[in-house]
N, C-alpha and C positions, 0 to 999 in steps of 0.2 A: 789203579793206585790204591783204592780202598781195600781190595783183597790183600795186597802186599802189606799194608799197615796193620790190618787186623790179624792176618795169619802168620806173618814173618816178624815184623818189627815189634809188635806188642808182646809176644812171649819172650823176646830177648830183652826188651827194655823194661818190662813190668817190675822186676826186682829192684832195678835202679830207681825207677820212679817212686816205688813205695818207700825206699830208703830216704829219698829226698823229702817225702811227706813226713816221715818219722822224725826228721831233724827239727821240725816245727814244734814238736812236743818236748817238754822237759823230762828226759829219761835218765835213769841211773846207769847208763851204759857209757863206757869210755868212748871218746870221739874216734879213736882208732878203729873201733869196731863198726862205726857208721861210715867209714870211707867207702866210696863207690866201688873201688877195686876189691874190697873185702867180699862183696856179693858174688863176684865171679872168679876170684883168684884161684880157688881150689877145685875147679872143674864143674861148678854148678851151672855154668852156661851150657853144658852138654845136655842138661835136661830138656832144653828147647830143641837141641839137635835131634834128640830121640823122637820128639814129635814130628819134626820135619821129615826124618827118614821114614817113619812108619806111614805118614801121609803120602809120601812119594811112592812107597812100595804099594800102598793101597791103590793109588791112581794108576800105577803101571799094570796092576792085575785087573782093574775095572775095565769093562768094555767101553771103548770110546769111539767117537765118530771116525770114519776113515781118514779124514784130513788131519787128525791128531795122532795117528798111529805111527810108531817107529818100526823099523825093520825088526823082525823077530830075533835075529842074531844080536843086534845092537841092544834090544830090550834085555837080553840075558846079561850083557855087560852092565847095563844100568841097574838091574836087580842085584848083581854081585857087588857093584860099587856102593849102592845104597845100603846093602846088608852089611858090608864091611864098615861103613861109616856108623851104622847103627850099633854094631858090636863095640867099636872104639868109643863111641859116645857113652854107651852103657858102662863100659869099664871106667872111663874117666869120671863120670857122674857118681858111680857107686864108690869108687876109691876116694874121691874127694869128700864124700859124705861120711865114710867109715874110718879112713886112716887118720891118725892124729896129725895135727899141724899147729903151727904157732901163728898167732895173729900178727906178730912183728917179724922182722928179719933176724934170723939166727946169725950169731957172729961166726966168722970164719968161712961162711959160704958166700960165693960171689952173688951179687944182686940178680944176675941173669938166671942163676940156679933156682931162685924163688919163683921166677916168672915162667919157667918151662911149662908148667901145667896150664897157666893162663894162656900162653901162646898156642899150645896144642889145642886147648878147648876153643879158642877163637878160630883156629884153622878148621877144626872139625865142624863147628857150627856154621861157619861161612860156607864151606863146601856143601853141607847138607841143605842149607837155605837156598843156595844157588841151584843145586840139583833139583830141589823140590819146586822152585819157581819155574825152571825150564820145563820140567815134566808137566806141571799143572797148566802152564800156558800153551803147551803143545809146540814149543819153539823147536824142540829137537826133531820134530817131524816136518818142519817147514824147510823148504829148499832155500829160502832166503837166509836162514841161520847158517847153513853149511857153506853158502857162498861167501860169508863173512870170514870164515876160518881159512 
């Protein structure tokens, strides 16, 4: 449980925790910019996904005990899947940092249109965190895991 909290939960929650701490100080920043969703709305959550993907790819390439090894063919699919997630996460994180965006909701655009990037980055980050956890814990090599599916 400690591994999960330090390696997965902390990188995802750290920006939100720091924003909560910033609210304690008298700042000259509008309260709309201190909303929790503003920290992750424009793809910034994908920065954590990049770390999850690279760690998973490193662990797939690193020699491991025989009990934690997956089939060589399946490992190729895992490499491809984590690489695809890494590319997507990099694109979303970079575009969110570089492309212009408004802090509020633009008129004329449906509310769900503003949240597409948020939902996509949540999906990418969730998939990369789950993949990293399964690879790190050796769950994909376990016969118990495959009997559950």
